[in-house]
Structure formats: structure tokens, C-alpha cells
C-alpha positions in Angstrom: 0.0 0.0 0.0 1.2 3.5 -0.9 2.4 5.7 2.0 0.1 8.7 1.7 2.6 10.9 3.5 5.4 10.0 1.0 6.0 12.6 -1.7 5.5 11.2 -5.2 8.6 13.0 -6.5 11.7 14.4 -5.0 14.0 16.7 -7.1 17.6 16.8 -5.9 19.9 19.6 -7.0 23.6 19.4 -6.1 25.0 23.0 -6.0 28.5 24.4 -5.4 28.8 28.1 -5.6 25.7 28.6 -7.8 24.5 32.0 -6.5 24.2 33.4 -10.0 21.7 30.8 -11.2 20.3 28.8 -8.4 17.3 31.1 -7.8 16.2 31.0 -11.4 16.6 27.2 -11.5 14.5 26.6 -8.4 11.8 29.0 -9.5 11.6 27.4 -13.0 11.3 23.9 -11.5 8.7 25.0 -8.8 6.6 26.7 -11.5 6.6 23.5 -13.7 6.0 21.1 -10.8 3.0 23.1 -9.6 1.4 22.8 -13.0 2.5 19.3 -13.8 2.1 17.4 -10.6 -1.6 17.9 -10.1 -2.6 16.2 -6.9 0.7 14.4 -6.6 3.0 15.8 -3.9 6.5 16.8 -4.4 9.6 18.2 -2.7 12.7 20.0 -4.0 16.0 19.6 -2.2 19.1 21.8 -2.9 22.3 20.3 -1.5 24.8 23.1 -1.0 28.1 21.3 -1.4 30.1 23.5 1.0 29.3 26.6 -1.0 31.3 29.6 0.0 29.1 32.2 -1.8 25.4 33.0 -1.2 24.0 29.8 -2.6 22.8 28.5 0.8 21.2 31.8 1.8 19.4 32.2 -1.5 17.9 28.7 -1.1 17.1 29.2 2.5 15.2 32.4 1.7 13.2 30.6 -1.0 12.5 27.8 1.4 11.1 30.3 4.0 8.3 31.1 1.6 7.8 27.6 0.2 7.8 24.6 2.5 8.2 22.2 -0.5 11.7 23.6 -1.1 14.5 22.5 1.3 18.1 23.4 1.8 20.5 20.6 2.7 23.7 22.4 3.8 26.5 19.8 3.5 30.3 20.0 3.9 32.2 20.2 0.6 32.8 16.7 -0.8 32.3 16.9 -4.5 29.3 16.4 -6.8 29.0 12.7 -6.1 29.0 13.2 -2.4 26.3 16.0 -2.7 24.1 13.8 -4.8 24.5 10.9 -2.4 23.5 13.1 0.5 20.5 14.5 -1.3 19.2 11.1 -2.4 19.6 9.9 1.2 17.6 12.9 2.4 14.9 12.6 -0.3 11.7 10.7 0.5 9.9 10.5 -2.9 8.6 7.4 -4.7 10.7 8.8 -7.6 13.9 10.8 -7.2 15.1 13.1 -9.9 18.7 14.3 -10.1 18.9 17.8 -11.6 21.9 19.9 -12.5 21.9 23.4 -11.0 22.4 25.0 -14.4 19.1 23.5 -15.6 20.5 23.1 -19.1 17.5 20.9 -19.8 14.2 22.9 -19.8 12.1 22.2 -16.7 9.2 21.1 -19.0 11.4 18.1 -20.2 11.0 16.5 -16.7 7.6 15.3 -17.9 9.3 13.2 -20.6 10.6 10.9 -17.9 7.0 9.8 -17.2 4.6 8.1 -19.5 1.8 10.3 -20.7 1.8 14.0 -19.9 0.7 16.5 -17.3 -1.3 15.4 -14.2 -2.5 12.3 -16.2 1.0 11.0 -16.7 1.8 7.5 -15.5 4.9 6.1 -13.8 8.3 6.0 -15.6 9.0 2.9 -17.8 12.4 2.3 -16.1 13.8 2.0 -12.6 16.6 4.3 -13.7 15.9 6.8 -16.5 18.8 8.8 -18.0 18.3 12.1 -19.6 20.1 11.7 -22.9 21.6 14.1 -25.5 22.2 11.2 -27.8 18.9 9.3 -27.9 16.7 9.5 -30.9 14.7 12.7 -30.7 17.2 14.6 -28.5 18.3 18.1 -29.5 21.5 20.1 -28.6 21.6 23.9 -28.8 24.6 26.2 -28.9 27.1 23.6 -28.0 30.7 24.2 -29.3 31.9 21.4 -31.5 35.0 21.0 -29.3 32.8 20.5 -26.3 30.7 17.8 -28.1 33.9 16.0 -29.2 35.2 15.9 -25.7 32.0 14.4 -24.4 31.9 11.7 -27.1 35.5 10.8 -26.3 34.7 10.4 -22.7 31.7 8.2 -23.5 34.0 6.1 -25.7 36.3 5.7 -22.7 33.3 4.7 -20.6 32.3 2.0 -23.1 35.9 0.6 -23.3 36.7 0.7 -19.6 33.5 0.2 -17.7 30.0 0.1 -19.3 28.6 -0.5 -22.7 25.1 0.1 -24.1 24.5 3.6 -22.8 25.2 6.6 -25.1 25.1 9.4 -22.6 26.1 8.4 -19.0 27.1 12.0 -18.0 24.0 14.0 -18.6 23.1 15.6 -15.2 19.4 14.6 -15.3 18.4 11.2 -14.1 15.4 9.7 -12.4 15.5 6.8 -9.9 12.7 4.8 -8.3 12.8 4.9 -4.5 13.9 1.2 -4.4 16.8 1.9 -6.9 17.9 5.0 -4.9 17.8 3.1 -1.5 19.8 0.2 -2.9 22.3 1.9 -5.2 23.4 5.1 -3.5 24.8 3.5 -0.3 27.2 1.6 -2.6 28.3 4.7 -4.6 31.8 5.5 -3.5 33.1 8.1 -6.1 32.7 11.7 -5.2 33.9 13.2 -8.5 32.6 13.6 -12.0 32.5 9.8 -12.7 30.0 9.0 -10.0 27.3 8.6 -12.7 29.2 5.7 -14.3 29.6 3.9 -11.0 25.9 4.3 -10.3 24.9 2.9 -13.7 27.3 -0.1 -13.3 25.7 -0.7 -9.9 22.2 -0.5 -11.4 23.1 -2.9 -14.1 24.7 -5.3 -11.6 21.5 -5.2 -9.5 19.3 -5.9 -12.5 17.4 -2.6 -12.4 16.0 -1.6 -15.8 17.8 1.4 -17.4 16.6 3.6 -20.3 17.6 6.8 -22.0 15.1 9.6 -22.4 15.7 12.1 -25.2 15.9 15.7 -23.9 16.5 19.2 -25.2 19.9 20.4 -23.9 21.2 24.0 -24.0 24.9 24.6 -23.7 25.8 27.3 -21.2 28.9 28.9 -19.9 30.0 28.2 -16.4 31.0 24.6 -16.5 33.2 23.6 -13.6 34.9 20.8 -15.7 38.6 21.3 -16.3 41.2 19.2 -18.1 42.6 18.0 -14.8 39.1 17.0 -13.6 38.5 15.3 -16.9 41.6 13.2 -16.6 40.7 12.2 -13.0 37.3 11.2 -14.2 38.8 8.9 -16.8 41.0 7.3 -14.2 37.9 6.9 -11.9 36.0 5.2 -14.8 38.9 2.8 -15.2 38.7 2.0 -11.5 35.0 1.4 -11.8 35.7 -1.0 -14.7 38.3 -2.8 -12.6 36.0 -3.1 -9.7 33.3 -4.6 -12.0 35.8 -7.2 -13.3 36.8 -8.0 -9.8 33.1 -8.3 -8.9 33.4 -5.7 -6.1 29.9 -4.5 -6.8 28.4 -7.9 -6.3 27.2 -7.0 -2.8 24.6 -4.5 -4.0 21.1 -5.8 -3.3 19.2 -6.8 -6.4 15.9 -5.3 -7.5 13.1 -6.9 -5.6 15.4 -8.3 -2.9 14.4 -8.1 0.8 
């Protein structure tokens, strides 16, 4: 039986020094959720990853006027750590990971669910991945060099750790509550490759995974650097090695007690 006090949807936004855009991101999501959710309840959690700017205060001020918005003020640990904390704090039947830059329009969130609007059904997959490569996806204003770097990284992911997924790194992903509860406690990477580790865990645990085509708008302000990119590739290699050594075999499978 469904827990009537449990939100239907939790939106988790990891944020590190995002004072310039966090307010507009939260406001856009709140506006969309209010129109889309209908009678379904929802919550929005912003995890401030040890931000040293006004990110936490901005979210706290918004939360004071909207009880559905909550600030989780965490020590700095990296994006993977912030996402893990947010998913642990979330209570929704479905838990949506959302990048702070909202490079995907808020309205695309509905694509992760069957149907549309308040009549939409549940997602088709246990883990749904926003994809810039799936049929029907569109990219806007992305420099060619940026696209090439992304495809090279995806190639490295396929060679070193995980095949069959065209866009592991898009920052918009939806998890069932069961998948979130069983996968995130095993997520150990705190850097940019945490997505790859999560998807390897999901595949190991037999959760269904699908890619959802989205509209994606390139924007300035990415925190990715060459050094971080190289570290991410090394982390992917470590994930691949852990998979070969069956170190992810302890994750509880879908439907397990």
C-alpha cells in the first residue's frame, strides 16, 4: 500500500557556488512542478556542497516562503557526495537528479514519465537517464570541441566500464525509491565519474535502465577542467576494474528483501 505521506517526486539539485543561477533554476522547477504534478505531492532539495558564496542563503530564503523547497547544507565533498547526501535525504517514490544549471528545460521533466501532465503514469524504467544522444534529443549552442570531448569520454566509458549507454554523463536522471535506496549507499566516487559507477551498480543489481531524449542547451560556467576530466577517466577505469573483480556484487538486487 502506498504511504500517503510520502511525496510522489523528489527533485535533488547538487549545488556548489551557484549563486548566479540557483534562484532561477529553483523558480523554474517550482513553476513547472506546480502545473505538472496535479494532486501528486513533491519536494525539491538543494544540496549546497560546502558553497562559499550566497547559494545556501538564497535557497534558505526561498524555502522560508515555500515549504516544498528545502536546503541541505553539506560540507564540501564533490558532486558525487552531494548527490548521495541528497538522495539519502529525499523521500519521494521517484527521485530526480537535476543539474543546477538547468540546461534541460524544466518542462522536459515530464518526458521521464509516461503520458503528460497530471494524467502521466509512472516511468518505464527503474533508472531513466536524460540523454543528449537518444533519438529525438536536441542540442543547442554547443561548441563542436565540447561535443567531441563528451563523445571521447563516452567512448572511454564504453571501453573501460560500461557499454550500451550513449550518454552516461547528462546531469538529469530519475530513480525509483527502491533503486535509490539500494544503489546510493554503494556509490563511493565523489567526483565527476560517479554517474558511471551508479549505472554499473544499477546494471549489476538488474534494475531496468533507459535513455530519455531531452533538449539540452549549452551554457557557460561549467566547472569541468582538463585535470578533472583526466581524473574522471581514471575513476572510470577504477569502476571497470571493480566490476571485473566483482566488487559491486554485494549491492542488493531489484526486488530483494
